[in-house]
N, C-alpha and C positions, 0 to 999 in steps of 0.2 A: 668426751675421750674415744678414739678411734682404736682398732686392733691393729694397725699397719704403722710403721715408721715415717712419721711426717718429715722428719729431716731429709731421710734418704729421697723420698718422695719428691720434696722440694728441690733437693738438689739435681735430680733427673730432669724434672719438668722444667727447670731452668734453664737446662742446656738443649732443651729438645722442642719447647713450645715458646715462641716470641712473644716477649711481654708478659710472660707469666706471672711477674710479681714476686713478692716478699711475705712475711708473715702468714705461712699457709698454717690453716687450722682445717682438720677432717671431722666429718660427722657422717656416719652410716644412717642410709634411709632406713624407715622402719618398712617391713614388708619384703618381698622377694624370697624365693625359695633356692633360688639355683645360684646366679653370679652375683654375689654380694655388691651393693651399689652405695657411692658416698657420694656427698657434696663437699667439694673442695674450695674453701673461701681462701682469697689472697687480698692484698691491698689494691690488687689491679682489677678484681672480678671474680666471678663464681664459675667452676668448672664441675661436670660430673665424671667419677672414676668408678669404672667397672672392673672386676678383677675376677680370675677363677677362684674358686674355695680354696682354702688351704687343706693340706692332707691329701689322702689319697682320694682319687676320684677315678670314674670310667672312662676307658682312653678316649672315645669319642664325643663325651660332654663338656661341656662348659667351654666352649671353643671361642673365648673372645677375639682370637685373632680372626675368625671368619667372620664374627659380627662386625670388627672393625672394617675389614676389606668390603663388607657389603654397604655401610653407612659412607665409606670414601667413594664408591661408586654411586650412590643414589643421590647424595648431597648435591653433587654438580649437575645432574640430572633434571634437578627441580622437585625431586620427590620430597615430601615432608619429612625429614631425619635432622636429628641434631648434626650439627657440624661437626666433624671429627677433627681431633687436633694433633694426637700422637698415640702410637702404640710401643708397648715395651713387652718385649718377650723374654727380658732377662730376669728370671724368679729372683735374683740375689737382691733386687732393688726393694721389693716390698714383700717378698715371700711367695708370689705369684705372678704369673703374667696379668698385664692390665693395659687399659687404656683411658685416654681423656679425651672429653667431648664438651660440646658448648651445654649449658645449663639453659633449656629453652623455660620462659617465663609463660605461664599460663595456669589454666584450670585442669586439674586430674577429676575425672568424674568416676567415681568409684560404683555408683550403683545404676544398673541398666533402666531402672522403673524411672530415673531422673526425678524424683522428688523436688517440689516448689517449683517446677517448669511450667509454663502454660502447654497445651496440646501443639501449637504450632512451633513452639522452641523446640519440644521434644522430636517433632518430625524432622525438623533441620538438623538436628543432632544424627539423628538416624541416617539422613540422606548424605550427612557428610561423611559418615565412617563407610558407608557402602561405596560411595563415589572414589574415596580415597582408596579402597581395596581395589576397585574396578581398575584406576589409574595405575596402580602397582601391577596388575597383571597384563596391562597393557604395553608394558615396558619391554622392549627387546632385549634379553641378556646379553646377546652379543654386542649390541650399540654401547653398553655402558660397561662393557669389560668383564663381564660375568658368564660368559659362555662355558666356562669350564667350573661353576660355582657348585653344580650337582652332577650326580653321576646320570648316565644315559639309563634307558630302561624305564620299565613302569613303576612310577613313584610309590604307590600304593603297596604294592610287592615288597620294595624295599623299606618302606617304611614298619609294616607289618613284622619284616624280619629283624628290622633293627630294635622295636620296641620289646619284641620277643626276647631279643638277646639282652635287652637293658632289664628288662623285668627279671630275668633268670639270674643275672649277674648281681642283682640287689634284693631277690627273694629272700623272705623270712619266714612265711608259713605258704600252706596249699589253699588257693581259693578256688573251687571246683568251676565258678563261672569264668574264669581266666583260663583255666585248662581246656574249656569247651570252645573258647574264642582262639585259643591258640593252635586250635585244630581246623576250625570254623573258616575264618579269615584268610588264610593264605589260599584257600582252595576255591574262593569266590570272589577274588579281586576282580574289579571292573577294569573294562579296557580303558587306556588312558588316551584322550585325543588332542590336548592341548598340553603346552609346557609355557611355564613363566616363573618369575621368582615368587616364592612362596616364603611369606612370613613364618607360620608355623605357630602362632600364638596371638591370632588377632582378636582382641577385645577390649572392650570400651575403657578398662584402667590401663591399657599398654599404650594409650596415646594422650598428648596434651593439646588442650583445645584454647583456642584465644579467649580472653576474658569476655571480650564484648560482642563475639559473634560465633556462629556455629561453624568454624574452620578448624580442622586439623592442622597444628602447627608441626606436631613431632608423633610419629611412631616410633615406640620404643622396643626394648627386649626383644632383639634380632637372633637371639642364641640358637633358636631351632630353624633357622631361615636355609632355604636352599633353593636349588631348581626342580621343580615339580608340576604336579596337577593342582591348577589353581582352585579346583572344585574342593582340595582339601582344606585350604582357606577359607574358601566360602561356605562349605558345609559345617565348619568349625564354628564360624561367625552365626550360622542359622541354628547351632545348638541351643543359643540363647531362647529361643521360642519354644525350646521343649525343655528348659530347665526352671525349676522354681524360682520364683523372685524371693530371694534371702539376701538382700542387699549387695550382692554381686552383679554378675552380667545378665542373671536370668530375668525373662520377661514372660513366661508361660502365662496365659490368661489374660495378660495384662494389654494385649494389641488391639486397636482399634480408633475409630475418629474420637471417642470421648476422652481417650488418653493421648491421642497423637502419635502413639508408637505404631510404627507401620507394622500391618500383618507380614507375615512370611511370603505371602504370595506377591505383595508390594515390591518386597526387598528383591526377590528373584526377579522380577519385571524390570525393576530399575537397574540391577546389575547386568542383567543379559543384553539390556539396551545399550548399557555404556560398553560392554565388551564385544558384541556382536554373537555373541552365543545364542541359539536358538531355544533355549531351556534347560533346566537341570535334570537329572535322572532322577529316579525313586531315591530318597535319601536315607532310608533306614540303614542299609549297610555303610554308608558313610558316618552316621550317627553312631553306630556300634564301633566302626574303627576309632573316631576321635575320641570316644568313653575309654575304650581300650588303651588308647596311648596316654590318655589321662592317668589311667590306673598304674601304668609304667612309669610316669612321672612321679606319681604320689609314692609308689613303691621306692623309689630311688631315695626320696625326703625322709620315708621312714627308715631306711637302713643308714641314711647319714646322720639321723636322728639318735639311733641306737649308738653309731660309732662316735657321736659327740660332733659331728661336723654340720649340722643343720643350720643355715645360716637366719632364721627367722624365729621370733619368740612364737610364731603361730604355726609353726612345723607340726605341733601335736594335734592341734585342731584340724588341720589339712590331712594328716594322716587317718584321722577319725573317718573321714569321708571314704577311704579305701574300699570296703566292702560294699557300700553303696554305689559306688561308681562302676565295681565289677559287675553288680547286679543288672544296672542299668543299660552297661552295655551288651549283656546277654540278652537284655528285653528287646533292644533293639536288632539284635543279630537274629532272634527268634521272628520277629516281625519281616526280616529280610529273607526268611526261609530258612533258617539253622534248625 
């Protein structure tokens, strides 16, 4: 049983998606905290639907329209994303704007430790992830029609301001580490030297891998994408190496030849070779920023949970991480000179 009107959805989709089919049933995917996602089954095949949350949301959040525009630009360019089919901005259809895309069949890998794999299989998966990220950062936004997909100016400065604003808009209590970060981060923003398409949440469980080989078939969840500093994506990906392995993307202490998980130095060297950059700066500021941003995201989930609009049964468990995220962000800020 889904929480949207299957009849109205079917009527709209049959008018906008060639060959959509009949006998529509919809089931919500588990997980996902932000834009609810559904499997749509018809007698002609399967689709995936992403919609904005129902109820009141922050002005710039949950922009499924931007997601759709992005994958519609990347798919013809050969970058691995699901094929987009149609965007509906009329909230009268199911209660919120949404879009339909292809259901990509393959593996979702939830645990960065990759249990059950051989060392060589793990190495190949990590190489596929970093190579795919490098391929994204090599795409010229102008060439694929995304030249105005983000604002000009320093990406990190904009993002610190944005996540401070988002945090304040959904703030429920006062965390001293967050207050210190709100002071420190804007004063110490690094200089931006490159601009690329930025995914914004590039991690192992936001990808679908081929069942029989280490290939990324689709990168998912583009709701935080924009034009910006590619170091935002790459440093976020490297956060895995300083995050405890708790069955998610963290692999702290696991890298090395015995596991096959490449070291952070290996990842930096491979990414730089693929993108032509000559190394990455000290990462502590970037790690502090990434954890501050996660703090803002989780604070938003907490506010939606309090308001009754959180989209996942795991919301409460996620919200419990809030103080720890803030403390970890401040730890890296102190290492960066705060």
